[in-house]
PARODO-422759 format. One record per residue (C-alpha): residue number from 1; residue in one letter; y, z, x. Coordinates in pm, 1 decimal, decimal comma. Layout:
<nodes>
     k   r      north         up       east
   NUM   A          Y          Z          X
...
</nodes>
This chain:
<nodes>
     k   r      north         up       east
     1   M     7210,8    10331,8    12401,8
     2   K     7341,7    10436,8    12053,7
     3   E     7072,4    10400,0    11757,7
     4   Q     7169,0    10107,9    11524,9
     5   V     7183,9    10220,0    11156,6
     6   P     6942,4    10056,5    10966,8
     7   I     7170,8     9751,4    10761,1
     8   D     6945,8     9914,3    10400,7
     9   L     7132,1    10236,9    10488,0
    10   I     7496,9    10057,5    10585,1
    11   A     7454,7     9892,8    10229,0
    12   E     7375,8    10150,7    10019,4
    13   K     7672,7    10342,3    10173,8
    14   D     7897,7    10078,6    10132,9
    15   Y     7753,6     9980,3     9761,5
    16   K     7791,5    10385,4     9706,2
    17   D     8152,7    10431,1     9827,8
    18   K     8257,1    10089,2     9626,8
    19   V     8104,4    10198,1     9279,9
    20   A     8297,8    10557,1     9320,0
    21   K     8674,9    10328,7     9444,1
    22   R     8601,0    10144,0     9078,8
    23   D     8541,2    10495,1     8913,8
    24   K     8777,7    10631,8     9060,8
    25   E     9079,0    10327,6     8969,5
    26   S     8899,1    10333,3     8590,9
    27   L     8968,5    10674,6     8557,8
    28   Y     9296,9    10659,6     8691,1
    29   Y     9433,4    10404,2     8382,6
    30   E     9258,8    10583,1     8138,4
    31   G     9395,1    10893,0     8261,6
    32   K     9734,3    10747,6     8261,0
    33   A     9709,6    10585,0     7896,6
    34   E     9616,7    10971,0     7759,4
    35   E     9911,3    11137,7     7997,2
    36   L    10156,7    10897,6     7852,9
    37   S    10034,8    10889,5     7449,3
    38   L     9923,3    10523,5     7488,3
    39   K     9757,3    10281,4     7297,1
    40   S     9464,3    10086,5     7373,6
    41   T     9554,6     9650,1     7323,1
    42   K     9202,3     9642,0     7164,4
    43   R     9275,3     9678,4     6813,1
    44   F     9528,1     9430,7     6822,5
    45   A     9305,9     9195,7     7056,0
    46   E     9048,7     9187,4     6738,8
    47   Y     9314,3     9092,1     6456,8
    48   H     9537,3     8835,2     6655,5
    49   P     9420,3     8504,6     6609,2
    50   N     9510,4     8392,5     6933,5
    51   P     9558,2     8675,1     7168,7
    52   S     9644,0     8615,0     7536,6
    53   K     9368,1     8577,4     7735,3
    54   S     9524,3     8872,0     7955,9
    55   I     9493,7     9140,9     7637,8
    56   L     9130,7     9006,0     7541,9
    57   T     9008,2     9096,1     7909,0
    58   G     9148,4     9439,7     7930,1
    59   I     9405,9     9319,6     8176,7
    60   T     9673,1     9409,4     7951,5
    61   F     9520,3     9747,6     7843,2
    62   A     9748,9     9956,9     7690,3
    63   H    10100,1     9918,0     7506,2
    64   R    10371,9    10164,4     7367,3
    65   D    10492,6    10039,7     7005,1
    66   L    10337,9     9727,7     7010,7
    67   E    10354,1     9713,2     6615,7
    68   S    10759,6     9704,2     6629,9
    69   V    10693,4     9310,7     6737,9
    70   V    10398,7     9258,1     6555,0
    71   Q    10599,6     9105,2     6217,5
    72   S    10821,0     8911,9     6407,7
    73   M    10507,8     8755,1     6611,1
    74   A    10365,1     8639,3     6304,6
    75   G    10780,6     8472,8     6224,3
    76   E    10943,6     8676,0     6014,0
    77   G    11188,3     8736,1     6276,5
    78   P    11379,4     8655,7     6640,9
    79   W    11228,4     8909,4     6889,9
    80   A    11280,8     8904,9     7241,5
    81   V    11054,9     8994,0     7635,3
    82   I    11189,9     9096,6     7905,0
    83   S    11008,5     9040,6     8240,3
    84   G    11202,4     9012,9     8545,7
    85   L    11076,7     9067,0     8962,7
    86   N    11243,9     9130,3     9295,3
    87   P    11298,3     8812,6     9488,8
    88   S    11204,7     8976,0     9833,4
    89   G    10946,9     8648,1     9879,0
    90   P    10794,5     8437,5     9668,3
    91   L    10592,4     8440,7     9381,8
    92   H    10208,9     8544,1     9430,3
    93   F     9907,7     8499,2     9164,6
    94   G    10023,0     8899,6     9106,0
    95   H    10328,4     8765,7     8975,9
    96   K    10171,1     8446,6     8777,2
    97   Q     9953,9     8705,0     8590,8
    98   I    10240,4     8840,7     8433,4
    99   F    10428,2     8564,8     8366,6
   100   E    10185,6     8356,6     8194,4
   101   E    10170,2     8685,8     7948,9
   102   V    10527,3     8619,7     7893,7
   103   L    10466,9     8223,3     7864,5
   104   W    10199,7     8338,1     7592,4
   105   M    10444,8     8571,0     7421,0
   106   Q    10719,3     8262,0     7412,9
   107   K    10443,7     8047,7     7224,7
   108   Q    10405,1     8322,3     7004,5
   109   G    10815,5     8277,5     6943,2
   110   A    10990,2     8538,1     7191,9
   111   E    11265,4     8425,3     7341,6
   112   V    11210,4     8532,5     7669,0
   113   F    11493,0     8708,5     7934,6
   114   I    11411,2     8705,9     8302,0
   115   P    11600,6     8876,6     8557,7
   116   I    11596,1     8826,7     8898,2
   117   T    11681,4     9152,6     9082,1
   118   N    11792,8     9065,2     9416,5
   119   D    12063,6     9341,7     9413,9
   120   E    11756,8     9585,6     9436,8
   121   S    11628,9     9407,3     9684,2
   122   Y    11934,7     9484,1     9900,0
   123   V    11934,6     9809,5     9786,1
   124   V    11647,6     9968,6     9844,1
   125   G    11596,5     9758,8    10216,3
   126   K    11305,6     9472,4    10070,3
   127   V    11604,5     9223,6    10228,3
   128   K    11888,5     9183,8    10511,2
   129   S    12123,7     9072,6    10281,7
   130   L    12263,1     9007,8     9931,6
   131   S    12269,3     8633,4    10044,4
   132   E    11893,8     8665,0    10147,5
   133   S    11754,4     8781,6     9855,4
   134   R    11978,1     8503,3     9619,5
   135   K    11833,9     8243,2     9826,7
   136   I    11463,3     8331,4     9834,8
   137   A    11541,2     8374,8     9427,5
   138   Y    11700,1     7985,1     9396,3
   139   D    11492,9     7854,6     9653,7
   140   K    11138,2     8006,3     9574,6
   141   V    11124,8     8222,7     9258,9
   142   I    11313,2     8033,4     8966,1
   143   P    11147,6     7711,3     9085,8
   144   S    10819,4     7836,7     9026,9
   145   I    10868,4     8014,9     8658,5
   146   I    11011,8     7682,9     8562,9
   147   A    10715,8     7512,8     8658,5
   148   M    10496,5     7764,1     8469,9
   149   G    10624,3     7563,7     8190,7
   150   F    10839,3     7748,9     8009,9
   151   S    11130,6     7597,1     7767,9
   152   P    11472,7     7547,5     7859,3
   153   E    11562,6     7668,0     7503,0
   154   K    11372,4     8008,0     7472,9
   155   T    11411,8     8106,5     7808,6
   156   H    11732,0     8269,0     8008,2
   157   I    11692,7     8368,9     8378,8
   158   F    11980,5     8547,3     8564,0
   159   V    12004,4     8628,2     8913,4
   160   D    12177,1     8959,8     8888,0
   161   S    12476,9     8942,0     9177,6
   162   D    12537,3     8573,4     9000,3
   163   Y    12582,4     8726,0     8636,6
   164   P    12849,4     8983,7     8682,5
   165   D    12851,0     9083,8     8320,0
   166   L    12525,6     9268,0     8343,3
   167   Y    12684,1     9528,2     8510,0
   168   N    12929,2     9559,0     8266,3
   169   L    12661,5     9661,1     8009,6
   170   A    12480,6     9918,0     8303,7
   171   I    12818,0    10097,1     8294,6
   172   D    12807,4    10098,3     7883,9
   173   I    12474,7    10254,8     7899,1
   174   S    12524,1    10491,7     8190,3
   175   K    12743,8    10643,2     7910,9
   176   H    12424,1    10753,8     7773,3
   177   L    12264,9    10884,2     8027,1
   178   T    12243,3    11211,4     8254,2
   179   L    12176,5    11280,0     8658,6
   180   N    11916,7    11574,7     8512,2
   181   K    11747,4    11297,1     8328,6
   182   I    11770,3    11036,1     8582,1
   183   Y    11656,0    11267,8     8882,5
   184   K    11336,8    11403,1     8697,1
   185   V    11237,2    11048,8     8517,6
   186   F    11254,7    10921,3     8898,6
   187   G    11221,8    11199,0     9087,8
   188   F    11563,1    11220,7     9279,6
   189   G    11755,8    11511,0     9387,2
   190   E    11500,9    11652,7     9622,9
   191   N    11651,6    11464,5     9933,9
   192   K    11939,8    11376,5     9840,7
   193   E    12087,3    11323,4    10214,4
   194   D    11856,5    11044,8    10197,0
   195   E    11953,6    10875,7     9836,1
   196   N    12110,4    10608,2     9821,7
   197   P    12359,6    10616,0     9484,6
   198   G    12349,8    10252,4     9465,2
   199   T    11956,9    10298,7     9426,1
   200   I    12030,8    10557,3     9139,6
   201   F    12311,6    10371,5     8948,7
   202   Y    12024,8    10045,6     8962,4
   203   R    11737,3    10256,2     8800,5
   204   G    11978,7    10459,6     8544,1
   205   G    12260,7    10172,0     8436,1
   206   I    12161,6     9829,0     8562,3
   207   Q    11789,9     9860,1     8502,6
   208   L    11844,0     9985,5     8135,8
   209   A    12089,5     9674,0     8113,5
   210   Q    11833,3     9427,0     8192,6
   211   I    11597,4     9533,1     7938,2
   212   L    11856,3     9573,6     7666,6
   213   L    12046,1     9285,8     7692,5
   214   P    11903,3     9074,8     7440,1
   215   Q    12005,3     9296,8     7164,9
   216   Y    12379,3     9328,7     7239,2
   217   E    12590,8     9086,5     6978,0
   218   E    12608,4     8785,3     7222,0
   219   F    12258,2     8705,4     7202,5
   220   G    12161,2     8827,0     6846,1
   221   G    12248,3     9199,7     6809,1
   222   K    11914,8     9452,2     6720,0
   223   R    11603,4     9313,1     6745,2
   224   P    11206,9     9379,0     6876,3
   225   S    11172,2     9344,0     7232,9
   226   V    10850,5     9404,5     7471,8
   227   V    10888,3     9486,9     7818,8
   228   P    10541,2     9382,8     8022,1
   229   V    10516,1     9637,4     8306,2
   230   G    10274,1     9794,5     8523,9
   231   I    10186,6    10149,8     8480,4
   232   D    10401,3    10290,1     8755,8
   233   Q    10702,3    10167,4     8550,9
   234   Y    10664,7    10343,8     8243,4
   235   P    10984,8    10566,2     8385,6
   236   Y    11245,5    10267,7     8321,4
   237   I    11051,5    10205,8     7927,9
   238   L    11110,6    10603,7     7851,3
   239   L    11441,3    10557,2     7991,5
   240   A    11540,9    10216,3     7750,6
   241   R    11360,5    10365,9     7434,8
   242   D    11580,8    10667,7     7441,6
   243   A    11945,9    10459,0     7554,9
   244   A    11818,5    10245,9     7299,9
   245   L    11805,0    10479,4     6994,7
   246   K    12147,4    10621,3     7137,8
   247   K    12343,2    10286,4     7114,1
   248   G    12159,5    10205,8     6740,6
   249   F    11932,0     9932,0     6905,9
   250   T    11534,0     9886,4     6836,0
   251   P    11363,7    10110,5     7093,5
   252   P    11180,4     9864,0     7321,4
   253   A    10824,8     9811,9     7314,7
   254   A    10591,8     9784,9     7588,4
   255   T    10276,1     9657,6     7698,6
   256   F    10060,7     9760,8     8043,8
   257   V     9872,2     9589,2     8281,4
   258   R     9652,7     9657,9     8554,7
   259   F     9722,3     9575,8     8912,2
   260   E     9574,0     9259,2     9080,8
   261   E     9406,2     9390,9     9362,9
   262   G     9510,0     9225,6     9708,5
   263   L     9329,8     9039,2     9936,0
   264   D     9333,7     9322,4    10164,0
   265   G     9171,9     9554,8     9934,4
   266   K     9437,9     9826,3    10037,6
   267   G     9582,4     9845,5     9660,7
   268   K     9776,0     9597,3     9472,9
   269   M     9840,7     9240,7     9610,4
   270   S    10168,7     9269,6     9702,4
   271   A    10429,4     9068,2     9933,1
   272   S    10501,8     9336,5    10174,8
   273   R    10134,5     9282,6    10299,9
   274   P    10172,5     8875,6    10309,1
   275   G     9793,8     8886,2    10376,4
   276   S     9695,9     9031,3    10032,1
   277   A     9855,0     8801,0     9851,1
   278   I     9815,3     8456,0     9781,4
   279   F    10172,8     8274,7     9751,5
   280   L    10239,3     7982,4     9513,8
   281   T    10398,5     7829,7     9792,4
   282   D    10129,0     7862,4    10056,6
   283   N    10012,3     7576,3    10183,4
   284   L     9636,8     7496,8    10124,9
   285   E     9481,4     7609,6    10429,1
   286   D     9653,5     7906,1    10503,8
   287   A     9483,6     8041,4    10143,0
   288   K     9129,9     7906,2    10233,5
   289   R     9197,3     8161,0    10559,5
   290   K     9281,5     8411,2    10287,8
   291   I     9002,8     8372,3    10068,6
   292   K     8771,0     8360,9    10353,6
   293   S     8865,9     8679,1    10528,8
   294   A     8916,6     8893,8    10201,3
   295   Y     8771,0     9243,6    10118,9
   296   T     8501,7     9181,2     9851,0
   297   G     8270,3     9367,0     9625,0
   298   G     7985,1     9266,5     9733,8
   299   S     7761,4     9434,7    10039,3
   300   P     7701,9     9372,3    10393,4
   301   S     7360,5     9269,4    10342,8
   302   A     7246,0     8987,4    10107,9
   303   A     6906,7     9108,2     9990,4
   304   F     7116,2     9427,8     9902,8
   305   Q     7314,4     9246,2     9702,3
   306   R     7060,2     9026,5     9527,8
   307   E     6879,1     9339,2     9428,2
   308   H     7145,9     9570,4     9332,9
   309   G     7440,0     9374,4     9255,8
   310   G     7790,7     9352,9     9354,4
   311   V     8063,2     9570,6     9247,8
   312   P     8356,1     9350,3     9083,6
   313   E     8581,4     9550,6     8927,8
   314   I     8741,9     9628,4     9263,1
   315   C     8706,5     9286,5     9385,6
   316   P     9003,8     9095,3     9468,2
   317   I     8766,5     8735,4     9469,0
   318   Y     8660,1     8848,2     9170,7
   319   Q     8975,4     8939,4     8999,4
   320   L     9155,7     8603,7     9137,0
   321   R     8911,5     8373,7     8955,8
   322   A     8855,4     8588,8     8626,4
   323   Y     9217,0     8690,9     8584,7
   324   H     9353,8     8349,0     8664,5
   325   F     9105,9     8002,3     8603,5
   326   P     8948,7     7936,2     8288,0
   327   N     8526,7     7930,7     8259,3
   328   N     8449,1     8215,6     8461,1
   329   D     8365,9     8457,8     8183,8
   330   G     8041,4     8493,2     8281,6
   331   L     8126,7     8578,7     8656,1
   332   K     8151,8     8954,1     8617,6
   333   E     7786,6     8992,8     8472,2
   334   Q     7694,4     8720,6     8748,5
   335   C     7820,9     8953,6     9007,2
   336   A     7695,2     9249,2     8930,2
   337   T     7281,7     9190,8     8842,7
   338   G     7369,6     8984,0     9236,1
   339   K     7344,1     8625,2     9072,1
   340   I     7583,0     8500,8     9280,4
   341   L     7678,0     8618,5     9640,7
   342   C     8020,6     8649,7     9801,6
   343   G     7982,3     8347,9     9982,0
   344   E     7965,3     8125,9     9708,3
   345   C     8177,9     8311,6     9524,0
   346   K     8459,2     8266,0     9761,0
   347   K     8379,0     7890,6     9794,4
   348   Q     8466,1     7827,0     9417,4
   349   A     8790,8     8041,7     9468,6
   350   T     8905,0     7830,8     9727,4
   351   D     8856,6     7528,3     9518,8
   352   E     9005,4     7660,9     9214,2
   353   V     9332,3     7783,2     9404,3
   354   S     9332,9     7458,9     9589,2
   355   V     9360,3     7240,7     9267,2
   356   Y     9583,5     7512,1     9105,4
   357   L     9822,5     7528,3     9376,4
   358   A     9830,8     7157,3     9494,4
   359   E     9920,3     7079,0     9078,1
   360   H    10203,3     7383,3     9106,1
   361   Q    10351,7     7272,1     9419,7
   362   A    10403,3     6903,6     9333,6
   363   K    10592,9     7029,1     8991,2
   364   L    10835,2     7207,4     9197,1
   365   P    11067,2     6935,9     9325,7
   366   V    11142,3     6854,5     8935,1
   367   A    11155,3     7224,5     8831,8
   368   K    11420,0     7273,9     9089,2
   369   S    11638,3     6995,7     8959,7
   370   K    11608,6     7194,3     8633,0
   371   I    11732,5     7529,8     8730,2
   372   D    12063,3     7517,4     8531,4
   373   K    11875,5     7475,7     8240,6
   374   F    11737,3     7788,7     8222,5
   375   L    12001,9     8020,1     8421,4
   376   L    12196,8     8243,5     8146,3
   377   K    12612,5     8212,3     8154,5
   378   K    12740,7     8369,6     7792,0
   379   P    13005,6     8556,7     7893,8
   380   I    12921,1     8930,6     7723,0
   381   R    13274,7     9043,3     7575,0
   382   S    13195,0     9235,2     7230,7
   383   I    13182,1     9552,7     7449,9
   384   L    13541,9     9490,2     7627,8
   385   T    13698,4     9349,4     7264,4
   386   K    13622,8     9633,9     7067,0
</nodes>
């Protein structure tokens, strides 16, 4: 009969593994910020009279050229925010965190542009057809964005395939790019026989058209803008800044956010792993089930956790509560000191998520009826008539 390993030894090894994971992730973000010469958002948090929760808590941890929008943010001129997403499924809490940051920027005076990239969903194989991704966009994604409280007067949403003027902008911008630069930035070129030319055009032209669109004549011309992204999307910012200079535009600034940990503990929350994410359209029972079975930063031994604490930084339940709900400022210390155990924390998370989902989903029918007020329809003719 195999000798059973004592629970305290299992708990100690589990704790050390989770601390190592925390330290590795921390070094990753710090290292990427240093490698890309990004600045910390700490100074911005100190001087802004009303910084966002994301910036205050370090979720938005770095930026590139955020200084370019500070004067506009203080009311001294127009500025824009561009933040889109891929409609391969409904919005989840990872998306929610980003769009709440965008909503905060709108309240600071920004005009918001939200591209829904259903063309990318199809080209990279996340959906079977353009019509499928388009249906997801209008049925699931756009209503959830509207229900968060965006202003129709200062929010412009467009589904790429339904706004063909975007492709004219992509052609215009592609004139200022080279294949060598696109290959270098995105790593294309090593397996040319496997590369989809649509992907190359999307990343090299269409994505940049979305970012630079607010600076075209039809939308007021040259102005500061900012793009909230994950650190993995820095290449888009690099290319967009370069193209902006060649077009005589203001290079777009960027803020960089930490990924929200998936409930399965296997990477960021993602629609491609449904069990990793709580979708804003999930029914309450599904949400409860996902939370109950979620990976945590806690210990297999309650006694060990009470003595040594948990590791909140890598815990998706901690992140879910700290990122999205008020009155959880002391949760990190409670977890790290063993004052709260995972069962109690999951129960509280379930209550918080259930209330939010019920309230959010109650708003969806009205939000869906308002879609037309948010859709960007303005034709872009300046590049065709000059």
